[in-house]
C-alpha positions as CSV (number, residue, x, y, z in Angstrom):
1,M,41.6,24.3,-33.4
2,Q,45.1,24.7,-34.7
3,T,45.6,21.0,-34.9
4,I,42.7,20.6,-37.2
5,K,43.8,23.5,-39.4
6,K,47.3,22.2,-39.6
7,S,46.2,18.6,-40.5
8,T,44.0,20.0,-43.3
9,L,46.7,22.2,-44.8
10,S,49.2,19.4,-44.6
11,R,47.4,17.5,-47.3
12,F,48.4,20.1,-49.9
13,H,51.6,19.1,-51.7
14,S,52.8,18.8,-55.2
15,G,50.9,15.6,-55.9
16,T,47.7,17.2,-54.7
17,L,48.1,20.2,-57.0
18,L,49.0,18.0,-59.9
19,G,45.9,15.9,-59.4
20,A,43.7,19.0,-59.1
21,A,45.2,20.3,-62.4
22,V,44.4,17.0,-64.1
23,V,40.9,17.0,-62.8
24,L,40.3,20.6,-64.0
25,G,41.7,19.6,-67.5
26,M,39.3,16.6,-67.6
27,L,36.4,18.7,-66.7
28,Y,37.1,21.3,-69.3
29,F,38.1,19.2,-72.3
30,G,35.6,16.4,-71.5
31,R,32.6,18.8,-71.0
32,E,30.8,17.5,-74.0
33,I,30.5,14.1,-72.2
34,L,30.6,15.1,-68.6
35,A,28.0,18.0,-68.8
36,P,25.1,15.7,-70.0
37,L,26.1,13.1,-67.5
38,A,26.1,15.7,-64.7
39,V,22.7,17.0,-65.7
40,A,21.3,13.5,-65.8
41,G,22.8,12.7,-62.4
42,I,21.4,15.8,-60.7
43,A,18.1,15.2,-62.3
44,S,18.1,11.6,-61.0
45,L,18.6,12.9,-57.5
46,I,15.7,15.3,-57.9
47,L,13.4,12.7,-59.3
48,L,14.4,10.0,-56.8
49,P,11.7,10.9,-54.2
50,L,9.0,10.8,-56.9
51,V,10.3,7.4,-58.1
52,R,10.1,6.1,-54.6
53,K,6.6,7.4,-54.1
54,L,5.4,5.7,-57.3
55,D,7.3,2.5,-56.2
56,A,5.4,2.6,-52.9
57,L,2.1,2.8,-54.8
58,G,2.7,-0.5,-56.4
59,L,4.6,0.2,-59.6
60,N,7.8,-1.7,-60.3
61,R,11.1,0.1,-60.5
62,A,11.2,0.4,-64.3
63,A,7.7,1.6,-64.6
64,A,8.1,4.2,-61.8
65,A,11.3,5.5,-63.5
66,L,9.7,5.8,-66.9
67,V,6.5,7.4,-65.5
68,S,8.6,10.0,-63.6
69,V,10.7,10.8,-66.6
70,L,7.6,11.1,-68.8
71,L,5.8,13.4,-66.3
72,V,8.8,15.7,-66.0
73,G,9.5,15.6,-69.7
74,S,5.9,16.5,-70.5
75,C,5.9,19.4,-68.2
76,M,9.2,20.7,-69.7
77,V,7.9,20.3,-73.3
78,A,4.6,22.0,-72.4
79,L,6.6,24.9,-70.9
80,A,8.9,25.1,-73.9
81,V,5.9,25.2,-76.3
82,V,4.2,28.0,-74.4
83,L,7.4,30.0,-74.3
84,A,8.0,29.4,-78.0
85,F,4.5,30.6,-79.0
86,Q,4.9,33.6,-76.7
87,L,8.3,34.4,-78.3
88,V,6.8,34.2,-81.8
89,S,4.0,36.5,-80.7
90,V,6.6,39.0,-79.3
91,T,8.6,39.0,-82.5
92,R,5.4,39.5,-84.6
93,D,4.5,42.5,-82.4
94,L,7.9,44.2,-82.4
95,P,7.3,46.2,-85.6
96,Q,4.4,48.0,-83.8
97,Y,6.9,49.3,-81.2
98,R,9.6,50.3,-83.6
99,D,8.9,54.1,-83.4
100,A,8.7,54.0,-79.6
101,I,12.0,52.0,-79.4
102,Q,13.8,54.5,-81.7
103,D,12.5,57.4,-79.7
104,K,13.7,55.8,-76.4
105,V,17.1,55.0,-78.0
106,E,17.5,58.6,-79.2
107,A,16.5,59.9,-75.8
108,V,19.0,57.7,-74.0
109,R,21.7,58.6,-76.4
110,A,21.1,62.3,-76.0
111,M,21.0,61.9,-72.2
112,T,24.3,60.0,-72.1
113,E,26.1,62.1,-74.7
114,R,25.1,65.6,-73.5
115,P,27.4,65.7,-70.4
116,F,30.4,64.5,-72.5
117,A,29.6,67.0,-75.2
118,R,29.4,69.8,-72.7
119,L,32.7,68.7,-71.1
120,E,34.4,68.5,-74.5
121,A,33.2,72.0,-75.4
122,E,34.5,73.4,-72.1
123,L,37.9,71.7,-72.6
124,S,38.1,73.0,-76.2
125,A,37.5,76.6,-75.0
126,V,40.4,76.3,-72.6
127,I,42.9,74.1,-74.5
128,P,44.1,75.5,-77.9
129,Q,43.4,73.3,-80.8
130,A,46.0,72.2,-83.4
131,A,45.8,73.5,-86.9
132,P,43.9,71.1,-89.2
133,A,46.0,69.1,-91.5
134,E,44.5,70.3,-94.8
135,T,47.4,69.0,-96.9
136,S,47.0,65.5,-95.6
137,A,43.3,65.5,-96.1
138,T,43.7,66.8,-99.6
139,R,46.4,64.3,-100.3
140,N,44.2,61.4,-99.1
141,G,41.0,62.8,-100.7
142,K,41.4,60.8,-103.8
143,K,42.1,57.6,-101.9
144,V,39.0,58.1,-99.7
145,T,36.8,58.8,-102.7
146,H,38.2,55.8,-104.4
147,A,37.6,53.6,-101.4
148,A,34.0,54.9,-101.0
149,S,33.3,54.2,-104.7
150,A,34.7,50.7,-104.2
151,V,32.6,49.9,-101.2
152,Q,29.4,51.3,-102.6
153,P,28.8,48.5,-105.2
154,A,29.2,45.9,-102.4
155,V,26.7,47.7,-100.3
156,T,24.2,48.0,-103.0
157,A,24.7,44.4,-104.0
158,A,24.1,43.0,-100.5
159,P,20.3,43.1,-100.6
160,A,20.3,40.9,-103.6
161,D,21.6,38.0,-101.5
162,A,19.7,38.8,-98.4
163,G,16.6,37.0,-99.4
164,M,16.0,33.5,-97.9
165,T,13.6,30.9,-99.0
166,V,11.1,29.1,-96.7
167,R,13.1,25.9,-97.1
168,G,16.3,27.6,-96.1
169,A,14.7,29.2,-93.1
170,I,13.4,25.9,-91.9
171,R,16.7,24.3,-92.5
172,R,18.5,27.0,-90.5
173,L,16.0,26.8,-87.7
174,F,16.3,23.1,-87.5
175,S,20.1,23.3,-87.5
176,L,20.0,25.8,-84.6
177,A,17.5,23.7,-82.6
178,W,19.2,20.3,-83.3
179,G,22.0,20.9,-80.8
180,P,19.8,21.6,-77.7
181,I,17.3,18.9,-78.8
182,G,20.0,16.3,-79.2
183,Q,21.5,17.2,-75.9
184,A,18.1,16.9,-74.2
185,G,17.6,13.5,-75.8
186,I,21.0,12.3,-74.5
187,V,20.1,13.6,-71.0
188,L,16.8,11.9,-71.0
189,V,18.3,8.5,-72.1
190,L,21.0,8.8,-69.4
191,L,18.4,9.8,-66.8
192,V,16.3,6.7,-67.5
193,F,19.2,4.4,-67.3
194,I,20.5,6.0,-64.1
195,L,17.1,5.7,-62.4
196,L,16.8,2.1,-63.6
197,E,20.4,1.2,-62.4
198,Q,20.2,3.3,-59.2
199,E,20.7,0.4,-56.8
200,S,23.4,-1.1,-59.0
201,L,25.2,2.2,-59.2
202,R,25.0,2.6,-55.4
203,E,26.5,-0.8,-54.9
204,R,29.4,0.0,-57.3
205,V,30.1,3.2,-55.4
206,I,30.2,1.3,-52.1
207,R,32.6,-1.3,-53.7
208,L,34.9,1.5,-54.9
209,A,34.9,3.1,-51.4
210,G,35.4,-0.2,-49.7
211,L,33.1,-2.4,-47.7
212,T,34.7,-1.2,-44.5
213,E,33.5,2.4,-45.3
214,M,29.9,1.2,-46.1
215,S,28.2,3.2,-43.4
216,R,30.0,6.4,-44.3
217,T,29.4,6.0,-48.0
218,M,25.7,5.4,-47.5
219,Q,25.6,8.5,-45.3
220,A,27.3,10.6,-47.9
221,L,25.0,9.3,-50.7
222,G,21.9,9.9,-48.5
223,D,23.0,13.4,-47.6
224,A,23.7,14.4,-51.2
225,A,20.4,13.0,-52.5
226,E,18.4,14.6,-49.7
227,G,20.2,17.9,-49.8
228,V,19.9,18.3,-53.6
229,S,16.3,17.2,-53.7
230,R,15.2,19.4,-50.8
231,F,17.1,22.4,-52.2
232,F,15.6,22.1,-55.7
233,F,12.1,21.4,-54.5
234,S,12.2,24.5,-52.2
235,Q,13.8,26.6,-55.0
236,F,11.1,25.3,-57.4
237,L,8.3,26.4,-55.1
238,V,9.8,29.8,-54.5
239,N,10.5,30.5,-58.2
240,V,7.0,29.4,-59.2
241,V,5.4,31.7,-56.7
242,F,7.8,34.5,-57.8
243,G,6.9,34.0,-61.5
244,L,3.1,33.9,-60.7
245,I,3.4,37.2,-58.8
246,M,5.3,38.9,-61.6
247,G,3.0,37.6,-64.3
248,S,-0.1,38.7,-62.3
249,V,1.4,42.2,-61.7
250,L,2.3,42.6,-65.4
251,G,-1.1,41.3,-66.5
252,L,-2.9,43.8,-64.2
253,A,-0.7,46.6,-65.5
254,G,-1.7,45.8,-69.1
255,I,1.7,44.7,-70.3
256,P,1.5,42.4,-73.3
257,H,2.8,38.8,-73.1
258,A,2.6,38.8,-69.3
259,V,2.7,35.0,-69.3
260,L,6.0,35.0,-71.1
261,W,7.6,37.5,-68.8
262,G,6.3,35.9,-65.6
263,T,7.6,32.5,-66.7
264,L,10.9,34.1,-67.7
265,C,11.3,35.7,-64.3
266,G,10.6,32.4,-62.6
267,V,12.9,30.3,-64.8
268,L,15.9,32.6,-64.8
269,R,15.9,32.7,-61.0
270,F,17.3,29.1,-61.1
271,V,20.6,30.8,-62.3
272,P,22.2,32.2,-59.2
273,Y,22.1,36.0,-58.9
274,L,22.7,36.7,-62.6
275,G,19.3,35.2,-63.7
276,A,17.3,37.4,-61.4
277,L,19.2,40.5,-62.6
278,A,18.9,39.5,-66.3
279,S,15.1,38.9,-66.1
280,G,14.4,42.2,-64.4
281,L,16.4,44.1,-66.9
282,M,14.8,42.4,-69.9
283,V,11.3,43.0,-68.7
284,S,12.1,46.6,-67.8
285,I,13.6,47.2,-71.3
286,F,10.6,45.7,-73.0
287,I,8.2,47.9,-70.9
288,A,10.3,51.0,-71.7
289,A,10.1,50.1,-75.4
290,I,6.3,49.8,-75.6
291,D,5.4,52.6,-73.2
292,P,5.8,56.2,-74.4
293,G,7.1,57.4,-71.0
294,W,9.5,56.1,-68.4
295,W,7.3,55.9,-65.4
296,L,5.9,52.4,-66.0
297,A,9.3,50.9,-66.6
298,L,10.9,52.5,-63.6
299,S,7.9,51.6,-61.4
300,F,8.2,47.9,-62.5
301,L,11.9,47.9,-61.9
302,A,11.4,49.3,-58.4
303,F,8.7,46.7,-57.6
304,Y,10.9,43.9,-59.0
305,L,13.9,45.0,-56.9
306,C,11.8,45.3,-53.7
307,L,10.2,41.8,-54.3
308,E,13.6,40.3,-55.0
309,V,15.1,41.7,-51.8
310,V,12.1,40.4,-49.8
311,V,12.3,37.0,-51.3
312,A,16.1,36.7,-51.1
313,N,16.5,38.0,-47.5
314,F,13.2,36.9,-45.8
315,I,11.4,34.2,-47.8
316,E,14.2,32.0,-49.1
317,P,16.1,31.7,-45.7
318,R,12.9,30.5,-44.1
319,V,11.9,28.1,-46.9
320,Y,15.4,26.8,-47.7
321,G,16.6,26.7,-44.1
322,H,20.0,24.9,-44.3
323,S,19.0,23.0,-47.4
324,S,21.7,24.5,-49.6
325,G,24.5,24.1,-47.1
326,L,26.6,26.8,-49.0
327,S,27.7,30.2,-48.0
328,P,26.5,33.1,-50.3
329,L,30.1,33.7,-51.4
330,A,30.4,30.0,-52.3
331,V,27.3,30.3,-54.5
332,I,28.9,33.1,-56.5
333,V,32.3,31.5,-56.7
334,S,30.7,28.2,-57.8
335,A,28.7,30.0,-60.5
336,L,31.8,31.6,-61.9
337,F,33.8,28.4,-61.8
338,W,31.3,26.0,-63.4
339,G,30.1,28.7,-65.8
340,S,33.6,29.3,-67.1
341,L,34.1,25.5,-67.5
342,W,30.8,24.4,-69.0
343,G,29.0,27.6,-70.1
344,P,25.3,28.0,-69.5
345,I,24.8,24.4,-68.4
346,G,27.6,24.8,-65.8
347,L,26.0,28.0,-64.6
348,L,22.6,26.2,-64.0
349,L,24.2,23.3,-62.3
350,S,26.7,25.2,-60.2
351,T,24.8,25.1,-57.0
352,P,23.9,21.4,-57.0
353,L,27.3,20.3,-58.2
354,T,29.1,22.4,-55.5
355,L,26.6,21.1,-52.9
356,C,27.5,17.5,-53.8
357,L,31.2,18.3,-53.4
358,V,30.6,19.9,-50.0
359,V,28.6,16.9,-48.8
360,A,31.3,14.6,-50.1
361,G,33.9,16.7,-48.2
362,R,32.2,15.9,-44.9
363,H,32.9,12.2,-45.4
364,V,36.0,12.1,-47.7
365,A,39.2,13.4,-46.3
366,A,40.6,14.4,-49.7
367,L,37.6,16.7,-50.3
368,E,37.5,18.2,-46.8
369,P,39.1,21.5,-47.8
370,I,36.2,22.1,-50.2
371,S,33.7,21.5,-47.4
372,I,35.6,23.9,-45.1
373,L,35.9,26.7,-47.8
374,L,32.5,26.5,-49.4
375,G,30.3,25.2,-46.6
376,E,27.6,27.3,-45.0
377,A,29.5,27.8,-41.8
378,P,32.9,26.7,-40.7
379,D,33.1,23.9,-38.2
380,M,34.0,26.2,-35.3
381,S,32.4,26.3,-31.9
382,H,31.2,29.5,-30.2
383,A,34.2,29.3,-27.8
384,E,36.7,29.0,-30.7
385,R,35.0,31.9,-32.5
386,F,35.2,34.0,-29.3
387,Y,38.9,33.2,-29.0
388,Q,39.6,34.0,-32.6
389,R,37.9,37.4,-32.3
390,A,39.7,38.1,-29.0
391,L,43.0,37.6,-30.7
392,A,42.0,39.9,-33.5
393,G,40.9,42.5,-31.0
394,E,37.3,42.5,-32.3
395,S,35.7,43.5,-28.9
396,E,32.6,45.1,-30.4
397,A,31.7,41.9,-32.3
398,I,32.3,39.8,-29.2
399,I,30.1,42.2,-27.1
400,R,27.3,42.1,-29.7
401,A,27.4,38.3,-29.8
402,A,27.4,38.1,-26.0
403,R,24.4,40.4,-25.7
404,T,22.5,38.3,-28.3
405,H,23.3,35.2,-26.3
406,L,22.2,36.8,-23.0
407,Q,18.8,37.6,-24.5
408,K,18.1,33.9,-24.6
409,Q,20.4,32.4,-22.0
410,S,21.8,33.3,-18.5
411,F,25.1,34.8,-17.8
412,A,26.2,31.6,-16.1
413,K,25.5,29.6,-19.2
414,Y,27.4,32.1,-21.3
415,C,30.4,31.7,-19.1
416,D,30.1,27.9,-19.1
417,Q,29.6,27.5,-22.9
418,I,31.6,30.4,-24.4
419,L,33.7,32.6,-22.1
420,L,35.4,30.0,-20.0
421,P,36.1,27.5,-22.8
422,G,37.5,30.5,-24.9
423,L,39.8,31.5,-22.0
424,A,40.9,27.8,-21.7
425,L,42.0,28.0,-25.3
426,A,43.9,31.2,-24.6
427,A,45.5,29.6,-21.5
428,V,46.8,26.6,-23.5
429,D,48.3,28.8,-26.1
430,L,49.9,31.1,-23.5
431,R,51.4,28.1,-21.8
432,H,53.0,26.9,-25.0
433,G,54.1,30.3,-26.1
434,R,51.9,30.5,-29.2
435,I,50.6,34.0,-28.6
436,E,52.7,37.0,-29.4
437,G,53.0,40.2,-27.3
438,A,50.6,42.2,-29.5
439,Q,48.0,39.4,-29.4
440,Q,48.3,39.2,-25.7
441,T,47.6,42.9,-25.4
442,R,44.6,42.7,-27.7
443,L,43.3,39.6,-25.8
444,L,43.6,41.3,-22.4
445,N,41.9,44.5,-23.7
446,T,39.1,42.5,-25.2
447,I,38.4,40.5,-22.1
448,S,38.5,43.7,-20.0
449,Q,36.0,45.5,-22.3
450,L,33.7,42.5,-22.5
451,T,33.6,41.9,-18.7
452,E,33.3,45.5,-17.8
453,T,30.5,46.1,-20.3
454,L,28.5,43.0,-19.4
455,M,29.0,43.3,-15.6
456,Q,28.1,46.9,-15.0
457,S,24.8,47.4,-13.3
458,P,22.1,49.3,-15.2
459,G,22.2,52.2,-12.8
460,A,26.0,52.7,-13.0
461,P,27.3,56.1,-14.0
462,R,28.3,56.4,-17.7
463,S,31.8,57.4,-16.8
464,L,32.2,53.9,-15.2
465,R,30.8,52.2,-18.2
466,R,33.2,53.8,-20.6
467,R,36.4,52.8,-19.0
468,R,38.4,51.0,-21.6
469,D,41.8,49.5,-22.4
470,V,43.1,48.2,-19.1
471,P,43.1,50.8,-16.4
472,L,43.5,47.5,-14.4
473,L,45.1,49.0,-11.3
474,N,48.2,46.9,-12.2
475,S,46.4,43.8,-10.8
476,G,44.4,42.3,-13.7
477,V,40.9,42.3,-15.0
478,G,39.2,40.6,-12.0
479,A,40.8,43.0,-9.4
480,H,39.7,46.0,-11.6
481,L,36.1,44.8,-11.7
482,R,36.1,44.3,-8.0
483,A,37.5,47.8,-7.5
484,L,34.7,49.2,-9.7
485,R,32.0,47.4,-7.6
486,M,33.6,48.6,-4.3
487,E,33.6,52.1,-5.7
488,R,29.8,51.8,-6.3
489,L,28.7,49.8,-3.3
490,G,31.4,50.5,-0.6
491,R,34.2,48.5,0.9
492,W,32.0,45.5,1.8
493,Q,30.3,45.6,-1.7
494,G,26.9,46.1,0.0
495,S,25.2,46.7,3.3
496,L,25.9,44.5,6.3
497,D,22.4,45.0,7.6
498,V,21.1,41.9,5.8
499,P,19.4,38.7,7.0
500,Q,21.5,35.8,8.3
501,G,22.6,33.4,5.7
502,S,21.8,35.7,2.8
503,V,25.4,36.5,1.7
504,V,27.4,34.3,-0.7
505,L,31.2,34.7,-0.7
506,C,33.3,34.0,-3.8
507,C,36.9,33.5,-2.7
508,G,40.2,33.0,-4.3
509,L,43.9,33.7,-4.0
510,S,45.3,37.0,-5.2
511,Q,46.1,36.1,-8.8
512,E,44.6,37.1,-12.1
513,R,42.9,33.7,-12.7
514,D,41.2,33.5,-9.3
515,D,40.1,37.2,-9.3
516,L,38.5,36.9,-12.8
517,L,36.7,33.7,-12.0
518,S,35.4,35.1,-8.7
519,E,34.1,38.2,-10.4
520,L,32.4,36.3,-13.1
521,L,30.7,34.0,-10.6
522,V,29.7,37.0,-8.4
523,H,28.0,38.6,-11.4
524,A,26.3,35.4,-12.4
525,L,24.8,35.2,-8.9
526,R,23.9,38.8,-8.5
527,V,21.9,39.0,-11.8
528,N,19.7,36.3,-10.3
529,G,19.0,38.1,-7.1
530,I,21.7,36.5,-4.9
531,D,23.7,38.8,-2.6
532,A,27.2,37.6,-3.8
533,R,30.5,39.3,-2.9
534,S,34.1,38.5,-3.6
535,I,37.3,38.6,-1.6
536,S,41.0,37.5,-1.9
537,L,41.7,35.2,1.0
538,D,45.4,35.9,1.2
539,Q,44.9,39.6,1.5
540,Q,44.7,40.5,5.2
541,E,42.4,43.5,4.8
542,E,39.9,41.4,2.8
543,R,39.5,38.4,5.2
544,P,36.0,38.0,6.5
545,D,35.1,39.6,9.8
546,T,34.2,36.8,12.3
547,S,31.6,39.2,14.0
548,K,29.4,38.9,10.9
549,A,30.0,35.2,10.2
550,E,26.3,34.4,10.5
551,L,25.6,36.4,7.4
552,V,27.5,34.0,5.1
553,S,25.7,30.8,4.1
554,I,27.9,29.6,1.2
555,V,31.5,30.2,0.2
556,F,32.5,29.4,-3.4
557,L,36.2,28.6,-3.6
558,V,38.0,29.0,-6.9
559,Y,39.4,25.6,-8.0
560,P,43.2,25.5,-7.1
561,T,46.2,25.1,-9.4
562,R,49.0,22.7,-8.7
563,E,51.5,25.4,-7.7
564,R,49.1,27.2,-5.4
565,L,47.6,24.1,-3.7
566,P,49.3,24.5,-0.3
567,A,48.2,28.1,0.0
568,W,44.7,27.1,-1.1
569,Q,44.6,24.4,1.6
570,D,45.6,27.0,4.2
571,T,42.7,29.2,3.2
572,V,40.3,26.3,3.4
573,T,41.4,25.6,7.0
574,L,41.0,29.4,7.8
575,L,37.5,29.4,6.4
576,R,36.5,26.3,8.4
577,E,37.6,28.1,11.6
578,N,36.1,31.6,10.9
579,L,32.9,30.5,9.1
580,P,32.0,27.1,10.6
581,Q,28.3,27.3,9.6
582,A,29.0,28.1,5.9
583,L,29.1,25.5,3.2
584,L,32.3,25.3,1.2
585,V,31.8,24.7,-2.5
586,S,34.3,24.7,-5.3
587,I,33.6,24.9,-9.1
588,R,36.1,23.3,-11.5
589,P,36.3,25.4,-14.6
590,P,37.7,24.1,-18.0
591,L,40.8,26.3,-17.9
592,G,43.7,23.9,-18.6
593,D,45.5,20.8,-17.4
594,E,47.6,22.4,-14.6
595,E,44.8,22.1,-12.1
596,V,44.7,19.6,-9.3
597,P,42.8,16.3,-9.9
598,A,39.3,16.3,-8.6
599,A,40.0,13.6,-6.1
600,G,42.5,15.8,-4.3
601,V,39.9,18.6,-3.8
602,K,36.7,16.8,-3.3
603,N,37.5,15.7,0.2
604,Q,38.5,19.3,1.2
605,V,35.1,20.9,0.4
606,D,31.5,20.1,1.1
607,M,30.5,20.1,-2.6
608,L,32.4,20.0,-5.9
609,L,30.6,21.3,-8.9
610,S,31.5,21.5,-12.6
611,S,29.8,24.6,-14.0
612,F,28.5,28.0,-13.1
613,E,25.0,26.9,-13.7
614,E,25.3,24.2,-11.1
615,G,26.7,26.8,-8.7
616,L,23.8,29.1,-9.4
617,A,21.3,26.3,-8.8
618,F,23.1,25.3,-5.5
619,A,23.2,28.9,-4.3
620,A,19.5,29.4,-5.1
621,T,18.7,26.3,-3.1
622,H,20.9,26.9,0.0
623,A,21.2,30.7,0.4
624,R,18.5,32.7,2.0
625,P,17.0,35.5,-0.1
626,A,18.3,39.1,0.6
627,R,15.9,41.8,1.6
């Protein structure tokens, strides 16, 4: 994990920062050219599936591209015409609501000014006021009167020039609309040529990347096209349904121009976060202006917020799935970044542009930091996340994640996939001296709390469940857990009046590693109905009693380390003598490279396994069930 992080950060140097500054400057000063090109490029990715469908129906490439552009352009023009007529109707009806608007403005002003006026009056009663500067006012009176008389002719003369002819109004309206219309025309032309030259552009990109990187380049282009198309199509469906719901609700409530407001609610949701907020506030203000009271506006605002919460938190995650590939924070940051660079166009294109950069970062090493920072989830395994939280001492988060995992998987699988690989990362860092003293303490406390919480039986007293922060009997986590079980179940961790061959022993040497692995395996077996118990073989008082040897069917031996191999071999010899009928099995956990090679252990035991799940399956097959 640290190697990957270090190699990523090592790419940042003065040349990288200079190149990033140059790119940002080009994006900002070249926005007049780059923004239409980006809109056309994103639109081509969205229309590409439609072009391929038409191509499959028998149309050639040029005809399919032109038909696709005409279909989409016709829909956009129709939508713009409907919205224009609705806006004209709204502006024509606004004089009818003038009195209601003025009353609402006065009510809001009085509501907001009254607390400050009361506060000012109370402060004036306490703090003495300074004497008014009558002389200064008298001295400046002539100047004020003179200034007022000078301004008055200008004010009275203004209405003379306020009139505007029909020709002037049309010219001004055309000048205002010419900019967006011209930009839309440029985008349409670029879109047609990009769709016509799609294969040629793909070949050029491949030649730029190099023929040796053809498979990776094709994968990147495919991921970008598929991700953007799927995301926009899903977003289009959700926003259309959202707009239909809002328009229907407004129409049933008798709100004028419900079609306009429903369409506005659906269209503005394409702008991340800010669009939904703006549309809700605009419709609420309009309702407050036309309605004498406040109940209808507040009711709509409450309904809008509830629907937005439901759609954003329940509907969109199910419909989008992982189509966006961006974290929520990345969506906000990208909206701020592209909006500040390119204005409204950048705000609308922020999500697809950032998505393309994230997809490219998965295949281009120079853009990998963007993928790591803005991607939906960091490339971190469950074991790495467990180790990271353990170093930070976030035991509660680890316990919650473990309980969630155990609702779907067994404890043995949790150990194999998360706990033991996480401990292996800790063992490597401890061996190389990368963990400080405070981190070691947090790590030990976290492991103690996790294992004690997960391994307590449901009927254990609450006082035992709440033991925290290493009352480890000066022996380690595993010895502490064994002491807790012996406190509950007795010295032999259960009754000796059990059927023959129903007991499974988990053995190791008296060291923290062996004790912890033995206790984890014991719990994994016991939760599945197997009578498992643990001992330390080099402790004289814990060695198995030969008079009860027939009770034991399987002995699980902790895999040895290099330094303890002779002592481990002695214990194997002792077990062969005292428990001749028991099967000796060892499980090799992923805990580091100081372990003995498998060939040196395999001939010492009857079976060598590689995971707790294999051990659980072996015990379920060869051990007799307990009564």
